[in-house]
N, C-alpha and C positions, 0 to 999 in steps of 0.2 A: 380453511380460512382462518384468518387471522385478525383479529378484530383489537385495534387499541386504543383505550380511552386515555384522556389527559390526567395525569397524575393531581393529587390535590394541592390546589394553590396554598392552603394553609397548613400543610405539613410541618413540624414541628420537630425540631432536633431533640431527641431523647436526653441527650447530655444536659439539656437545660431543664429537666424536671427533677423533682424531689419525691421521694419516696413517700406513698399513701400511710395515712394514719388513720387511726381508728375515728378521730374528728373530721377528718376530709380523706374519705376511704375509695377505694375502688368500687365502679357500680358495675354489674352483669345485669342486664335486665333480658330475661328470657320470655320469648312469646311463641304458644303454639299456635298453629293453624287450624281454625274450625271445629276447635274442642270446646264442647259444652261444657256448661257450669256444674254438670253432674257426673261428669267422667272421671272426677278424682275421687280417691278415697275419703280424703279429707272433706268432701264436699259432699260427702254422703253416697258415693257408688258403692255397689254391692257386688260388682262383677269386675270392674277394672283394677289391675293391681298397680299402684304407683307410690311404692315404699319411699323413694328419696324425696319424691315433692312433698309426700306427707309428712315426713321429718321436719321438711322446711316450714311446714304449718304448725307442726307440735312444738317446734323450738322457735319460732316466731309469730308473725302478726298476720292474721288471716282475716281478710275484708269480706264482708257477707253481701255488700250493696256496692260493689263497682261496675262501672259501666265502661264499656268499650267507645271508642269514638264513632261508631257505625255498626251496621249489620252485615258489612262485608268487607274484603280485606284493603282494598287501596284506599278509601276514604277512612277507614278506622285506624290505619297507619299514619295517614297524614295527619290527622287529629293526634294521636299520639306524639309524632316528630314535631309538630310546630305550636302546639298549645292552643289551638283553636278547634271549636266546634264545627260539625259539618256545613252550617249556616253561613261559615266565614272561610273554609278552606279551599285552597286552590282546585282539590281532588274532593268531589260530592259523591260521587260514583262510580263503579270500574270503568263505565264508558260513559262519554258524552254525547249530546245531541248537535253541538256547533264547536266550533274551534277546536282545540284539542290538535291531534295528529293522526291520521288514518293508518291503519295498519293491520297485519294479519293477526287473528287471535286463534289458537290451537288450543280445542277442547282436549279435555283427561282422555277422551277417545281417540284422539287424532284428528278431528274434523277440522276444518280452518274456515273461518269468516273473515270479514273485513269489519272492523269497527273504529270508532274514534275514541281516543283515550287524552284526557288531560295527564300532565306531568307537573311535579313540584319545580318552581321556578327558583331562580337565582335570589330573589328577594326573599323567599320563604324561609325566614331562619329556622334553623333545625336544633334539636337538641344537640346534635353532635356541634354544632358550629358555637353553641353556648359552653360547651363543657371545653370544647377544644383551647375556647379564649381564657380558661379558668387553667392553663396547664394540664389538662388530660390528653392522654392518646386515645384516639377514638377509633373505634372498629365494628363494621357491620359484618356480620356472618350468616350466609344465605341467602332469605328472601327478603327483597327492597319493595317493589309493586309500586314505587311511587316515580319511575321513569316515563310510563306511557310508552309512546314509541319515538323518544328522543333519548339517544345513546349518550346525548351530554347531561342528562339529568339523572347520573348515576350518584350512587352515594359519594365516591370520591370529590364529585364536583356539588356537594352538598352539606358540607361540612366534615365528612369522615377522612381520617387519614388514611384508613386501610380496607379494604373490601374482598370478600372472597365469597362467591356466590353466583347468581343468577339474575337475571335483567328480563323484564318484557320484552325491551327493545330489540333483541336480539335472539333471534328464532332458534337457534343453535343452543343457545344457552339455558333454556327452559323446557327441554323436552330430551329424553323421557323425565318423567318428574321424579322419580325415588331412586333409579341408579343412572345418574348421568353421565352422558360422554364429554360433555362441554362444561366448562366450569370457568368462571372469573378469578382469577388469582391478581388482586389490584386491578390495574387497567387492561390487563392481557387476557385474552380467551384460551384457554388452555384444555386438554384432554385430559381425562381420568382413563388410563389406558386399560385398567383393570375390566371397564365396563364396554369395552370397543365391541361393536356387532352386538349391541343389545343383550349384554352377558351382565349376569344379575351377583357380581361379586363386591363391590363396596355401596351399602347403602347411603343415600344422602343424609340420614342422620348421623352417621358414624363421619362421613366426610367432614359435615359441619363442625361436629363435636372435636374432631381432630385441627381443625383450622382454628377451633376457638382455643384450644389447650396451647396451641404453638403461639398465638398471639399473646396468650397470658405470660409463656414463658419468656417471651422476648421483651415484654415490658413488666416483669415483675418486681423493677426498680424504679418504676415511674408508675403515676396515678395513671389508671385508665379506665374505659368506659367501652365495655363490650355490650353490642346488641347484639344477639343470638335468637335470630328469628327462623325456628324450624318450618319445615313443611308439615310434620305431622300435626293431625290425623287427616290432613286434607285430601278429599277423593282426587284420583283414583286410589283406591287402598290396597297398594302395592308393597309387600314385604313377604319374603320366602320363608321366614323364619315365624312360626305361631306357637312355638313350644309353649307358653304360657296358658294357652287356650286349646290345645288338640283334645283334651278330654272333655271339652264342653260339648253338649248336645247343641250347637250353634250353627248357621250356614256360615260359608267361608267368608263372605262380606262383613260378618259380625266379629269372627275371630281375627281378622285382618286389621279391621279399625282396632279393636282391643289391642291388638300386638303393636299396632304402630304408636298408640300411646303408653305402652308398656316399655318398648324400644326405647323411645325417647326419655321416659323415666330413667332407664338403665344409663342413658347417654349423659344425664344429668348427674347421676351419682358419679359416673367417671370424672365429669368435670369439677365437681365438688371434691373429689379425694386428691385431685391435681392441686387445688386450691390449699387443702391439708399439707399436702407433700411441701407444697413451696412456702408454707407459714404465712399464707396470704389470707387465710379465712375470717379471722377476727379484721382484718381491714378492709373487706370486701362486703359491701350491702348487694346483697342478691333478691332480685325480684322476679315473681312467674307470674304469668298472665296469658290469657287467649285474647285474640284478636276478634272474635265474634262468637256466638254459639254455633252449635253444631248445625251441619248441613241437612237437606232432605234427603241425600244418600246414606247417610249415616243410621246405624240402627237404632233410631231414637225411642221407638217403644221397647224393644227388646233390652236395652242398656239405661233406659231413663236419661238420656244423654243430656236434656236439659232440664233436669231434676224437677219434672212437672210443671215447669213454667211453659207458658203458652207461648207460640211461635218456634222460630228456628233461624236460621242464618238465611239472610236478605229481609227479616222483617224486623219492624221496630218494637214488637211486643217484646215481653221480659227475657224470653227464649233466644232471640237474636242479639239482644245486647249486653244482658246482665253476665258477667264473666268472673271467673276466680282471679283473684289477685291476693299474693302471698310475698311477704316481705321479710328477709332475713339477714340479720348480723350477731354472731355470737358474743354475749357480752354488752350488746347495744340494745338491739332491737327486743322486747319483752315479749314474753309469751302471752298473746292476749287474741280474741275473737272481737272485732271491731264491726258495728253496724252501720258507720258512718258513710254517709253519701260520697263516693268519688267517683271521677271518669277520668279517661285517656287525656284529655287537655290539661288535668292538673300534674301531670307527671313533668313536663317540662319547667314549672316554675317551682316543683318540689325538689328536683335534682339540681337546679340552677342554686336554691337556696342551701341544699347539702354541700356543695362543691365551692362555694364562695362566688358565684359567677351571677348573681343577681342583677348586678350593672348591666351584663351584657344581653337581659332579655328584651326582645321588642316589647313594644308597648300596648300593642292591640290583640294580647292573647286572651282566651276565654277562661283559661284554667286558673286554679289557685293554690297557693303553697301548703300542701296538706304534710310537710315533714314533721310537725309537732304529734301526729298520730303515728308515725314510724318509731318513735322512742317516748311512748309511754306518756305523752301530753296529749290534750283535749284542745282542740279547735273547732270551730262552729263551720263545716261544711254543707249543712242541710238547707240553711236557709237563702237559696239562690235557685236560679232556673238553667238546668242542664237541658241541651237542646241537640237534636238530632233530626236530619231531614235526608230523603232522597229526592232531589228537586222535582216538583211536579208530579210526584207518585205518593212519597209517604212524609210524614212529619210525626215528632214526638218530642213532647217535654215532659220534666220531672222539676216539681217543687215541694220539698217536704215528703209528705205521705201520698200526694198527689200527683197524677200521671195524666196528661192528654194524650190520644196517640189516634191515628189513622194510616192505615196500610194501603189504602185503595185511591186512587186519583178522584178527586172531587168528591169524596164521601166525607160527609161530617164526622167532626172530632168525636171520640169516645173518652169517657172520662172514668178514671179509677181510684181507688183509694187503697194503696197498695199495703198498708198497714193491715187492713181488713181482708184484703183480696189479691194477694201477691198473684194467684191465677189470672187475673184480670177476665173474671166471668161475669161480674156484674156491673154492667155500664150503666154510671149515674148521669150521665149526661143530660137527660130529661128532668131529674129531680135537682138538679144544681145549675141551671141554664147561665147564670151570672157567671160562675166559676170558670164555665167554658169560654165565656166571652174573654174573660181577663186573661185565659191562657192563651187565647186566639191572638189577642193584643201583645202579650208577651213574647210571644213566638215568632211573630211579624217582625218585633225589634232586636229579637236575638239573630237576624240574618242579614245580608245584604245581597244585592243580586249578583249574578256571575255570567260572564260572555259564554261560558261554556254551557250553561243550561239557561237559556235566554227567559225571563219570567213570561213574556207574551207566547212562549209555546207550553206553559205549564196547563 
């Protein structure tokens, strides 16, 4: 089977670009998949080895109060790419009740069902669109998860000049998960011959890192934006090499989960070494984050994946949406730990400010520019409302130290003071009913209806 996608309409001739500088650096945004806040040593893990990511934190800025765009993949990544919260994004859940496109969903176990998915639209301005307009060469490696079942909603049709990875809309390209046989090379679906007949030769983390390094080498003389979205450690936890944890008295599920993270960490180390080799490190801003908290299939209790926070992936408690966020650029980003409240919609306006592309931002975004925080200056990020929703099922908002949340349909809002109760154990809604009413009012103002999740069905 051969699938050809249209090439990006906004592809730019490399010869028209100028080399990146410390003032206008390359940008690499690395995203883990379903990795908990507590899965990194630099965020308190006592079990998982992550020396390369730890070094990024030790020599850069580590945020302790960063929030993902959502508690699951597609809406979180949509918030990241578009600068909008999930009350305004095109994609607000992995599946939708109306609209969208119906297609086959393959579970990690290989089971198939039919669901509807929304896809990112041509009018949804992405980070790649904004940075391309500023002269950056843009590339997505590996996981997009914003195409739904529309092959024309691929990265190269939504602002990226290059794409190497897999799409939801093409069944062949997203199975098997970690040792793929099919993979997109820009607009063409190709085979990874080494993994033919379900052989476990090239792990997807290695393939993705190879693609990322090749992109960097091709664009070493141009300013570039690389979005490297690994699959690890999303279930199913498939990796043959568990050498880092073979001596642990853990079950294989736990060993493989930890190994997926450490293997990814080694891959990141290889990427950073390539930047050093090419003398690009000082002119490259590197960001590392996770798309949401650890999933129920993860060894949550054994490894304390969500750092003791309440909840997990697919929930809007802290364990589902609070994520690591590390920023590093040698000689530019100071060594610091920041408690400022930031979240994924902030990334688009921040990178636009960094790259001189602010004039290309759409007007109706929810994020703010937090670039001063990256470079040792202060800016107010806490006196605003952060909002999340799974339409008709869950909603949450944070303002300052206070958070309102409900994870059950039609259930009353719960109220927590995160400064005193980060574990969300003491519901103060009855004690402060007026505050709950004010949150409810602000939350309703923070969203607009979506045809994919009709309000009359909520």
